[in-house]
N, C-alpha and C positions, 0 to 999 in steps of 0.2 A: 185332839185338835191342837194340842200344844198350848203355849201360854196365852196366845190370842186367837180367837176364832171369828169367823165371818159374822157380823152383826153384834159382836160383843163391844160394849162401851170401853173405850180406852182413855184413861186420864191423860190430859194434855198438860205436860209439866212446864212448857215454855210460854204459855199464854200470859201469866202475870207480868213478866218483864216487857212483853210486847205491848200489852194494854196500858202500861205505865210509861211507854216511850223510852224504855231502857234497852230495846233490842239494838243489835249492831249488825249492819249489813255491809256488803262491799261498798255500796254507794255512800255509806257514812264515813268511810276511811279517807283521810287526807294526810298525805305524807310529803316531806320535802322533795322537790323536783318531780312530783307525781305528774304523769301524763295520761292521756286517755286514748282509747282505740275504738274503732268501729269496723265491723266486718261487712263488706259488700257481698251480698249473696245472690245466687241465681234465682230469677223469677220463673225459670222453665224447668219442667220435669226431665227433659232430655234435650240437649242442644250442643252444637259445636261452637266454640268461641272463635269467631272469625277475626276479631281484632280487639285489643284491650289497650287503651291509651290513657296513661296516668299523668301525662305531662302537665295539663292544665290543673289537675287536682293537686299536684305537687307544689304549684305556685300559690295555692290558697293560704290565707292567713293562718298562722299557727301550726302549719303542718311540719312535722319533723321527718317523716318518711312514709312511704307506701310500699308494701310488699305484695307480690303476686306469686302464683304457682311457679313461675320461672325462677324466682328468687329461692323458693323452697327447694327446687330441683338443683339449682346451682350450688346450694350449700351441702347437697348430698345427704339430706336428712332421711330420705327414703320413705317407707310406708309406716304409718302408725301401727303399733303391734296389735295382733288379735291372738289371745291365748286359748280360745276355745278349741276343743279337740273332737268336734262332732263329725259325723260321717254322712256322706251322700248315699242315695238309695243303692248305688252299685257297690257300696262298701269303701269307696275311696274317701280320702280326706275332704273335709268341707272346703268349699271354694272361698279363698281369702284374696279378694281383689287388692290391687295397689291402692292405698288409701292415704294420700297426703293431707296435711293440714290446710293447704291451699291448692285448689284445683287448677290445672292448666290443660288447655286443649278442648276438653269436653266436660260438660256438667251432666249429672245423671239423676238429679233430684232437685225439687224446689228447695232452696236453702243451701245448696252447695256453696262453700266459701271460695270466692274468686279474688278478693283483695282485702288487705288489712291496712287500715289507715291509722297512723299515730299522730296525734296533735296535742297542743297544750291544753285544750279544753274539749269536752265531749261535743259541744255544738260545732266547734271548728272541725272536728273529725267528721261529723255528720255532713257538714256543708261540703267538705272536700270529697267525701264519698259520692255525693250527688254529681260532682263534676267529672267523675271517671266516665270516659266514653268507651262503652263496650257494645260490640255488635255480635249477635247470636244468629245462628242458623238452626231453627227448630228441627228436631228429629222425632221419629215416632217414639211414643212412650206408652207405658202400661201402668195401671194403678190398682190392679186387683190380682189376687193369687190365681184365680181361675184363668184370667186373661194371660197372665205371665207364663202359664204352663200349657197353653193351647198351641196346637201345631202352627208354625209360622209366626209365632209371637216375636216381636223385636227383642234382641238380646240386650239386657242392660250392660253386661260386660261381654266383650268379644270372646274371651276365653272361657265363658260359661254359657254356651248357646242355649241350654235348656232352662236357664234362669233358676236352677235349683241349687241353693247354697248348701243346705243339709236337710236331713229328715230326722225328726226326733219322735220316737215311739216309746210308750210307757204303758205298763199294765200287763194283764194276762189274757191273751187272745182266747185261749181255750175256755177259761172261766166265763168270759163275756159271751162267747158263742153258746155255751151251755145254759147260761141264764136266759138268753133270748129263746132258746129252744124250749125251755120249761115255762115260759111266760104265757099267761092266758090271753093277753093282748099285746100286740107289738105296734107301735106308732112310729112311722117314718116321717121325718121332717128335716128341713135344712136350717142350720143355725149359722149366722155370720157373727163372729166375735170381733168387736172393735180392737184395734191395736191398743195395747195396754202399756203405759209407761209411767214411771214415777216422775212427777213434775214438782220440783221444789220451788220455793218463792223466788229464788235467785240461782243462777248457775254456779258451778264450781269456779273458783277463782284463785288467783295467786298474786 
């Protein structure tokens, strides 16, 4: 099972400094000329951005600048990189959609970043973000694997109409089939596994 196994007690080496108030988080750092930012995110799973007006927000107290997906595109930053080399069921390379840091035109998930507000204080950035006037046109969306692969399901990305990014298989098919064939009893059931993600106490930062 390796060094750590499921259910094994793992010593927490970081607790003493946290319990004594000696931990250091991004929120604890104060530097000369430090500013703060807030990301305005989509409330919709899928929608077209009809209009995005940041003029009033830019006039808010303490605001230094506001950036949108148009600014990202104008700078020519392109897509954030994906280094995975997995394959689709037909053997082709996995689908790698264009993935900017700030979205323009269309949001495809709740939380897609649409604007980045920079201000002198965190509360000023939050206040300005609330003054951004954005209008969405909601589009059909999907939220399960089964629904996404059903015939006629709306495509999340136009250039991936079947919604299959990649397929990962692992193990020995023949050995599994043989084990089932020898089993005295076979039980069939359906298991839905929640999405699993490591969630740190704070995000990565710089």
